[in-house]
Residue, then its C-alpha position, 0 to 999 in steps of 0.5 A: m446900782l449906778f445909772d446914767v441920766v439924760y436931762e431935757d436940756g441935753s446935759q448928762a450925768s453918769n454913775r448916779r448911785v441908787p440903792m439896789e433894794i428899791l429896784g426890781g419887782l413890778d416897778g422895774d427901774d422906775p423907783a430909780r427915777e424918783v430917787i435921782s429926782a430927789q437927789d437932784e432937788d437937794i442939789a438944786q436947793k443947795s446950789g441955788r440953781p433950778q432943778r433939771t428935768i430927767l428925760s431918760l435914765s438907763r443902768s450904767p454899763i458894768p466896767e470890764a475888769k482889767p486883766k491882772p499882769p502876769r506874776d514873775a516866778 
């Protein structure tokens, strides 16, 4: 599942990947915040920059399928 993230500093990240298996149930999308936060921590350590704090996250919209061009017979 893909999520869009907004950070406290106003920056945004789109299409952050989270395993679908951890979502749903009583916790809904809350586990996604933990996974993305862990991903951000790893990125921060590797880049030497401070980790950003997540303000909000939402599921990324599903892209609309492009219509197939007509086939010439």
